[in-house]
C-alpha positions as CSV (number, residue, x, y, z in Angstrom):
1,M,0.0,0.0,0.0
2,F,1.2,3.5,-0.7
3,R,-0.2,7.0,-0.8
4,V,1.2,9.9,-2.8
5,Q,0.4,13.5,-2.2
6,S,0.6,15.5,-5.4
7,G,-0.8,18.8,-6.5
8,G,-3.2,18.9,-3.5
9,R,-4.6,15.5,-4.5
10,V,-4.1,12.2,-2.7
11,I,-3.3,9.1,-4.8
12,A,-4.0,5.8,-3.2
13,R,-3.1,2.5,-5.0
14,P,-6.3,0.4,-5.0
15,Q,-6.3,-2.8,-3.0
16,K,-6.7,-6.0,-4.8
17,P,-9.8,-7.8,-3.6
18,E,-8.1,-11.1,-2.7
19,R,-5.5,-9.5,-0.5
20,E,-5.8,-9.3,3.2
21,P,-5.7,-5.8,4.6
22,E,-2.1,-4.8,5.2
23,A,-0.9,-4.0,8.7
24,P,-0.4,-0.3,9.4
25,T,3.1,0.8,8.3
26,V,5.5,2.7,10.4
27,A,6.6,6.1,9.0
28,P,10.4,5.8,9.0
29,A,11.1,9.5,9.6
30,K,8.8,9.7,12.6
31,A,10.1,6.5,14.1
32,S,13.7,7.4,13.7
33,A,13.1,10.9,15.1
34,A,11.7,9.3,18.2
35,L,14.5,6.9,18.8
36,P,17.1,7.8,21.4
37,Q,20.7,7.7,20.2
38,P,22.5,4.5,21.3
39,V,25.5,4.9,23.7
40,P,28.7,3.9,21.9
41,L,30.4,0.9,23.4
42,D,33.6,1.6,25.3
43,T,36.0,-0.8,23.6
44,S,38.8,0.1,25.9
45,Q,37.3,-1.8,28.8
46,S,37.4,-5.5,29.0
47,G,34.4,-7.7,29.8
48,P,31.3,-8.8,27.9
49,R,29.4,-6.2,25.7
50,V,25.9,-5.3,26.8
51,P,23.4,-4.8,23.9
52,V,21.7,-1.4,23.7
53,R,18.0,-1.5,24.5
54,Y,15.5,1.1,23.3
55,P,12.4,2.2,25.3
56,S,9.0,1.5,23.9
57,L,8.2,3.4,20.7
58,P,5.4,6.0,20.8
59,P,2.1,4.9,19.3
60,I,1.7,5.6,15.5
61,A,-1.6,6.5,14.0
62,P,-2.9,3.7,11.7
63,A,-2.7,4.4,7.9
64,T,-5.8,5.4,6.1
65,P,-7.7,2.2,4.9
66,Q,-7.8,1.5,1.3
67,T,-11.2,1.9,-0.2
68,A,-11.1,1.8,-4.0
69,T,-11.1,-1.6,-5.7
70,P,-9.9,-1.7,-9.3
71,R,-12.3,-3.1,-11.9
72,T,-10.9,-4.9,-15.0
73,V,-12.9,-4.3,-18.2
74,T,-12.5,-4.4,-21.9
75,P,-11.9,-1.1,-23.9
76,D,-15.6,-1.2,-25.1
77,E,-16.8,-1.7,-21.6
78,A,-14.6,1.1,-20.3
79,R,-15.9,3.5,-22.9
80,E,-19.5,2.7,-22.0
81,L,-18.8,2.9,-18.3
82,L,-17.2,6.3,-18.6
83,R,-20.0,7.5,-21.0
84,R,-22.8,6.4,-18.6
85,G,-21.1,7.5,-15.4
86,P,-20.3,7.9,-12.6
87,V,-16.6,7.6,-13.3
88,P,-15.0,4.9,-11.2
89,A,-12.1,5.8,-9.0
90,A,-9.9,2.9,-10.3
91,L,-10.0,1.0,-13.6
92,T,-7.9,-1.5,-15.4
93,V,-8.5,-1.7,-19.1
94,S,-7.4,-4.8,-21.0
95,G,-6.3,-3.0,-24.1
96,P,-6.0,0.5,-25.8
97,L,-8.6,3.0,-24.7
98,N,-9.5,5.4,-27.5
99,L,-11.8,8.2,-26.5
100,S,-10.8,10.7,-29.2
101,G,-13.4,13.4,-29.9
102,A,-15.7,12.4,-27.1
103,A,-17.5,15.6,-26.2
104,W,-19.2,13.8,-23.3
105,L,-15.9,12.9,-21.6
106,R,-15.3,15.2,-18.6
107,A,-13.3,13.0,-16.3
108,L,-11.2,9.9,-16.1
109,P,-10.5,7.5,-13.3
110,D,-7.9,8.8,-10.8
111,W,-6.2,5.4,-11.0
112,L,-6.0,4.0,-14.5
113,R,-4.0,1.1,-16.2
114,C,-4.2,0.5,-19.9
115,T,-1.9,-0.1,-22.8
116,V,-2.7,3.1,-24.7
117,L,-4.8,6.1,-23.7
118,T,-6.0,8.4,-26.5
119,V,-8.0,11.5,-25.6
120,D,-7.3,13.7,-28.6
121,D,-9.8,16.5,-29.3
122,C,-11.9,16.0,-26.2
123,P,-13.2,19.5,-25.7
124,N,-14.5,19.1,-22.1
125,L,-11.8,16.9,-20.5
126,S,-9.9,19.1,-18.0
127,A,-7.7,16.5,-16.2
128,L,-5.7,13.3,-16.7
129,P,-5.6,10.5,-14.2
130,T,-3.5,11.3,-11.2
131,D,-2.0,7.8,-11.4
132,L,-1.6,6.5,-14.9
133,H,0.5,3.6,-16.2
134,A,0.4,3.0,-20.0
135,E,2.6,2.4,-23.0
136,R,1.4,5.6,-24.8
137,L,-0.6,8.6,-24.0
138,S,-2.0,11.1,-26.5
139,A,-4.1,14.2,-25.6
140,R,-3.5,16.3,-28.7
141,R,-5.6,19.5,-29.0
142,T,-7.4,18.9,-25.7
143,L,-7.8,22.6,-25.1
144,A,-9.5,22.4,-21.6
145,L,-6.5,20.5,-20.2
146,H,-4.7,23.3,-18.4
147,E,-2.9,21.6,-15.6
148,I,-1.3,18.2,-15.3
149,D,-0.1,16.8,-12.0
150,G,0.0,13.4,-10.3
151,R,2.1,10.5,-11.5
152,L,2.4,9.5,-15.2
153,G,4.4,6.4,-15.9
154,V,4.4,5.9,-19.7
155,R,6.9,3.6,-21.3
156,D,6.9,5.0,-24.8
157,S,5.5,8.5,-25.6
158,I,3.3,11.3,-24.3
159,N,1.9,13.5,-27.0
160,L,0.3,16.7,-25.8
161,N,0.8,18.7,-29.0
162,G,-1.5,21.7,-29.4
163,S,-3.2,21.1,-26.1
164,G,-4.2,23.8,-23.6
165,V,-1.6,22.8,-21.0
166,R,-0.3,25.7,-18.9
167,V,1.3,24.0,-16.0
168,L,2.9,20.5,-16.1
169,S,4.1,19.6,-12.6
170,A,3.6,15.8,-12.7
171,D,6.0,13.1,-11.7
172,L,6.4,12.1,-15.3
173,R,8.5,9.3,-16.8
174,A,8.5,8.6,-20.5
175,T,10.8,8.0,-23.5
176,R,9.4,11.0,-25.4
177,L,7.4,14.0,-24.3
178,S,6.0,16.2,-27.0
179,L,4.5,19.6,-26.2
180,A,4.8,21.2,-29.6
181,G,2.4,24.1,-30.1
182,C,1.3,24.4,-26.5
183,R,1.4,28.2,-26.7
184,D,0.1,28.7,-23.1
185,L,2.6,26.4,-21.4
186,R,4.5,28.4,-18.8
187,V,5.6,25.9,-16.2
188,L,7.4,22.6,-16.9
189,G,8.2,21.1,-13.5
190,G,11.2,19.3,-12.2
191,G,9.6,15.9,-11.9
192,V,10.0,15.3,-15.7
193,S,12.4,12.6,-16.7
194,V,12.5,11.8,-20.5
195,A,14.9,10.9,-23.2
196,H,13.5,13.3,-25.8
197,L,11.6,16.6,-25.1
198,D,9.9,18.7,-27.8
199,V,8.8,22.3,-26.7
200,S,8.8,23.8,-30.2
201,G,6.3,26.6,-30.5
202,C,5.9,27.0,-26.7
203,A,6.4,30.7,-26.9
204,A,5.4,31.4,-23.3
205,L,7.8,28.9,-21.8
206,A,10.8,31.0,-20.7
207,A,12.8,28.5,-18.7
208,L,13.1,24.8,-17.8
209,H,13.3,23.6,-14.2
210,P,16.9,22.8,-13.1
211,D,15.8,19.4,-11.9
212,A,14.2,18.4,-15.2
213,H,16.0,15.3,-16.6
214,I,16.5,15.2,-20.4
215,T,19.0,12.6,-21.5
216,Q,19.1,12.8,-25.3
217,T,17.5,15.6,-27.4
218,L,15.7,18.9,-26.8
219,E,13.7,20.4,-29.7
220,L,13.2,24.1,-29.1
221,A,12.4,25.9,-32.4
222,G,10.0,28.8,-31.7
223,S,10.0,28.3,-27.9
224,G,10.5,31.1,-25.4
225,L,13.7,29.6,-24.0
226,T,16.6,31.9,-23.8
227,A,19.0,29.6,-21.9
228,L,19.2,26.2,-20.2
229,P,20.1,25.2,-16.7
230,P,23.7,23.9,-16.5
231,S,22.3,20.4,-15.5
232,I,20.6,19.9,-18.9
233,R,23.1,18.8,-21.5
234,A,20.8,17.3,-24.1
235,G,21.5,17.7,-27.7
236,L,19.7,20.7,-29.1
237,R,17.5,20.5,-32.1
238,W,15.9,23.3,-34.2
239,S,13.2,21.9,-36.6
240,G,14.9,18.6,-36.3
241,V,18.4,19.9,-37.2
242,P,21.2,19.6,-34.6
243,V,22.3,23.1,-33.5
244,D,24.5,24.6,-30.8
245,A,23.7,26.9,-27.9
246,R,24.9,30.0,-29.9
247,F,22.4,29.3,-32.7
248,A,19.6,28.6,-30.2
249,F,20.1,31.4,-27.7
250,A,22.3,34.1,-29.4
251,P,21.0,34.5,-33.0
252,D,22.3,38.1,-33.1
253,T,25.8,36.7,-33.2
254,L,25.1,34.7,-36.4
255,T,26.1,36.3,-39.8
256,G,24.9,36.0,-43.3
257,H,28.3,34.7,-44.4
258,E,27.9,31.8,-42.0
259,V,24.7,30.9,-43.8
260,L,26.4,31.3,-47.2
261,N,29.3,29.1,-46.2
262,T,27.2,26.3,-44.7
263,R,27.3,23.3,-47.1
264,N,24.5,21.2,-45.5
265,A,21.3,22.5,-47.2
266,Q,19.1,21.6,-44.3
267,R,21.2,23.3,-41.7
268,R,21.6,26.3,-44.0
269,R,17.8,26.6,-44.2
270,V,17.4,26.7,-40.4
271,L,20.3,29.2,-40.1
272,L,18.6,31.5,-42.7
273,D,15.3,31.1,-40.8
274,R,17.0,32.0,-37.5
275,I,18.7,35.2,-38.7
276,G,16.0,36.4,-41.0
277,L,16.0,37.2,-44.7
278,D,16.6,40.9,-44.2
279,R,19.8,40.5,-42.2
280,F,21.1,37.8,-44.5
281,L,20.7,40.1,-47.6
282,Q,22.2,43.0,-45.7
283,D,25.3,40.9,-44.9
284,V,25.9,39.2,-48.2
285,G,24.1,41.5,-50.8
286,G,23.3,39.5,-53.9
287,L,23.1,39.7,-57.7
288,I,20.5,42.2,-58.9
289,L,18.3,40.5,-61.5
290,H,15.9,43.4,-62.1
291,R,14.9,46.7,-60.7
292,D,11.9,49.1,-61.2
293,R,9.9,51.6,-59.1
294,D,6.6,51.8,-57.4
295,A,4.9,54.0,-54.9
296,G,7.5,53.2,-52.2
297,G,10.5,53.9,-54.5
298,E,13.0,51.5,-56.1
299,R,12.3,47.8,-56.0
300,Q,15.1,45.2,-56.6
301,L,15.0,41.5,-57.4
302,V,18.1,39.9,-56.0
303,H,19.6,36.4,-56.5
304,V,22.0,34.5,-54.2
305,P,23.3,31.1,-55.3
306,F,23.7,28.2,-52.9
307,D,25.7,25.0,-53.2
308,N,23.6,21.8,-53.3
309,D,20.3,23.8,-53.2
310,E,18.1,26.0,-55.2
311,P,19.2,29.7,-55.3
312,L,17.6,32.3,-53.1
313,V,15.6,35.0,-55.0
314,A,13.9,37.8,-53.2
315,V,12.3,41.1,-54.0
316,L,13.2,44.2,-52.0
317,V,10.5,46.7,-51.5
318,R,9.8,49.8,-49.4
319,C,6.5,50.6,-47.6
320,P,5.1,53.9,-49.0
321,S,3.8,54.8,-45.6
322,T,6.6,54.0,-43.2
323,G,9.6,53.8,-45.6
324,G,10.5,50.4,-44.0
325,R,12.5,48.0,-46.2
326,Y,11.2,44.5,-46.6
327,A,12.6,41.4,-48.3
328,L,10.2,38.9,-49.7
329,R,11.4,35.5,-50.9
330,V,9.8,34.3,-54.2
331,P,10.3,31.2,-56.4
332,P,13.7,31.2,-58.2
333,H,12.1,31.2,-61.7
334,I,10.7,34.8,-61.3
335,R,12.7,37.4,-63.2
336,T,10.9,40.8,-62.7
337,C,10.0,42.8,-59.6
338,A,6.3,43.1,-60.8
339,A,6.0,39.4,-61.2
340,A,7.5,38.8,-57.8
341,V,5.2,41.3,-56.0
342,A,2.2,39.8,-57.9
343,W,3.3,36.3,-56.7
344,T,3.3,37.4,-53.1
345,A,-0.4,38.5,-53.6
346,G,-1.2,35.1,-55.2
347,L,-1.8,36.7,-58.7
348,E,-0.4,36.7,-62.1
349,P,1.6,39.8,-63.2
350,D,-1.1,40.9,-65.6
351,D,-3.8,40.6,-62.9
352,Y,-1.9,42.6,-60.2
353,Q,-2.9,46.2,-60.9
354,P,-3.2,48.0,-57.5
355,V,-5.1,51.3,-57.7
356,R,-3.3,52.6,-54.6
357,E,-0.5,51.2,-52.4
358,T,-0.1,52.3,-48.8
């Protein structure tokens, strides 16, 4: 028997029906605190040693009796049980439990065992089991799921992509945890231990807990992270590409020439995305293919060749209202500024005839 206090909720492992009630356990901390310290034996004196005897221990309050009994059902029986209600406190499901899209689903058993739990797109589900053991868990786009606590033991993967999670403070063990696109995620607690973590697109997540345990990779493209605790030494990924800390956290130190001299096309793309097209063209220039004028002044169509990849072609324009300069990437086959600007509007050059540009 055990009890776990987490997030203000008490998790009690259900008692199996055939087992006899367990004897009350002794809390080690309290017992040891009540024990007097034994007197060291004086080994300098001869004669027989006398064993140390402790006085009687103070009485210890009995543990809370176990009340919930787990019920073993098939996945279909579990679905019907949850749909009909009330939700049982403990449930063992003999297979994958798929409840995707169930608008009627508002709660799950606090204690749940199954092979796979899928609750994608469940609009009214606001909590996961506080004690879950499964091989996989998926709760994608479950927007009412704001806080996750308790204990999640998942052997393979936990996929919470696009969900409404804001605080994840669970004691969580999994091979892979994916939180991509969780834009409201602000807290990722220290009880997380995973091999791979994906927080891409988590723009509100500014820091990771120092006690978070990530053993292999951390995907962080588009996250709000600006640094990592020294204890986290996972390999960094940006859109799947291995990167270093300077790329991830100090993009201002990158230069256009680094982009130009990078031979790996995939890495060059993420470098270009990281520093931005405007900065890249300011650093390296480019061959001018065409120029003309519009309401904002001169426009230029520039071309930058890359090794092992298609060339970069962009049109440089100025806003007539603010005077700001913008670079817009267009397909490499375009050869005039008018055609490039028309392409950005989704039109053919002959169809793009603006009456007024502001």
